[in-house]
C-alpha positions as CSV (number, residue, x, y, z in Angstrom):
1,M,-42.2,-70.4,7.2
2,D,-39.8,-72.6,4.8
3,S,-39.2,-71.0,1.5
4,T,-36.9,-73.5,-0.1
5,I,-38.5,-75.2,-3.0
6,F,-35.7,-77.8,-2.0
7,K,-36.8,-81.0,0.5
8,N,-34.8,-84.0,1.7
9,I,-31.6,-82.0,1.6
10,A,-30.3,-79.3,3.5
11,P,-29.3,-75.6,2.5
12,A,-25.9,-74.6,2.8
13,V,-24.2,-77.8,2.9
14,A,-21.8,-79.8,0.5
15,H,-23.7,-82.8,-0.5
16,D,-22.5,-85.9,-2.0
17,L,-25.6,-87.1,-4.1
18,T,-24.4,-90.7,-4.4
19,A,-24.5,-91.1,-0.9
20,M,-27.9,-89.8,-0.4
21,V,-29.7,-92.9,-2.0
22,E,-28.8,-96.6,-1.3
23,Y,-28.6,-99.9,-3.8
24,L,-31.3,-102.2,-2.5
25,P,-31.3,-105.5,-4.2
26,G,-34.3,-106.0,-6.7
27,Q,-35.2,-102.5,-5.9
28,V,-35.5,-99.3,-7.5
29,V,-34.6,-96.6,-5.0
30,S,-35.8,-92.8,-5.5
31,K,-35.2,-89.3,-3.0
32,T,-37.1,-86.8,-4.6
33,L,-35.6,-83.4,-4.2
34,V,-37.6,-80.8,-5.9
35,Q,-41.4,-81.7,-7.3
36,N,-43.3,-79.0,-8.4
37,K,-45.4,-77.7,-11.7
38,A,-42.5,-76.4,-13.3
39,L,-39.6,-78.9,-12.3
40,S,-38.6,-82.1,-10.9
41,L,-35.4,-83.4,-9.2
42,T,-35.0,-87.1,-8.2
43,L,-32.0,-89.0,-7.3
44,F,-32.1,-92.6,-8.2
45,A,-30.5,-96.0,-7.3
46,F,-30.9,-98.6,-9.8
47,P,-29.4,-102.3,-9.0
48,A,-27.8,-104.4,-11.6
49,G,-30.8,-105.9,-13.9
50,E,-33.5,-103.2,-13.0
51,G,-34.8,-100.5,-15.1
52,L,-37.6,-98.5,-16.0
53,S,-39.9,-99.6,-19.0
54,E,-40.5,-97.3,-21.9
55,H,-42.7,-94.5,-21.5
56,T,-43.1,-90.8,-22.5
57,A,-42.8,-87.6,-20.5
58,R,-44.1,-84.1,-21.2
59,G,-41.2,-82.3,-19.8
60,E,-37.6,-82.1,-21.1
61,A,-35.6,-84.4,-18.9
62,L,-31.7,-84.4,-18.1
63,V,-30.0,-87.7,-16.8
64,Q,-26.9,-87.1,-14.8
65,V,-25.0,-90.4,-14.0
66,L,-23.5,-90.3,-10.6
67,D,-22.2,-93.7,-10.2
68,G,-22.0,-96.9,-12.3
69,E,-23.3,-97.5,-15.9
70,A,-27.2,-96.7,-17.4
71,L,-28.5,-98.0,-21.0
72,L,-31.1,-95.7,-22.2
73,T,-33.4,-96.0,-25.1
74,I,-34.5,-93.0,-26.5
75,G,-36.9,-92.8,-29.8
76,G,-35.0,-96.4,-30.5
77,K,-31.3,-95.2,-30.1
78,K,-29.4,-96.7,-27.4
79,V,-27.1,-94.5,-25.6
80,R,-24.6,-95.7,-23.0
81,A,-23.6,-93.4,-20.1
82,T,-21.3,-93.7,-17.4
83,A,-20.6,-91.7,-13.8
84,G,-19.8,-88.2,-14.8
85,Q,-21.8,-88.1,-18.2
86,T,-25.5,-86.4,-19.2
87,V,-28.1,-87.7,-21.6
88,V,-30.9,-85.4,-22.6
89,M,-34.2,-87.0,-23.2
90,P,-36.4,-84.7,-25.2
91,A,-40.3,-84.2,-24.3
92,G,-42.7,-86.6,-25.8
93,T,-39.8,-88.9,-26.7
94,P,-40.2,-92.8,-25.8
95,H,-37.7,-93.6,-23.6
96,A,-36.5,-96.5,-21.1
97,L,-33.8,-97.1,-18.4
98,D,-32.0,-100.2,-18.1
99,A,-29.2,-100.9,-15.3
100,P,-26.5,-103.4,-17.2
101,K,-24.4,-102.5,-13.9
102,A,-25.8,-100.9,-10.9
103,F,-25.9,-97.1,-11.6
104,K,-27.2,-94.0,-9.5
105,M,-28.4,-90.8,-11.6
106,L,-29.9,-87.5,-11.0
107,L,-33.1,-87.0,-13.1
108,C,-34.1,-83.3,-13.8
109,V,-37.4,-82.7,-15.5
110,V,-38.4,-79.2,-16.8
111,Q,-42.1,-79.2,-17.6
112,P,-43.5,-77.3,-20.5
113,E,-44.8,-73.6,-19.6
114,A,-48.4,-73.8,-19.2
């Protein structure tokens, strides 16, 4: 039985996360690495001009920009983040994502304890 919580990523291998999702014109591409009641880790690739409309989440979220440039709106505040930068989005706070330039990110969401 496979006991790892990870999927779509091999254990004991060095990975280039930016190479694991491709930019596709007009499409947001995602790849789930972990999804359970406590945690989700998802890779995303946003081509320029795409984004996610404003929404809220129950969990605390951390965005790690891997490539390009993201424009996040968190509780009405605009935050620009580039490759190598990380932004925290508090639980329950309205947020949105826009891609002024193509960008890739790793999204980590930690759910509140039940």
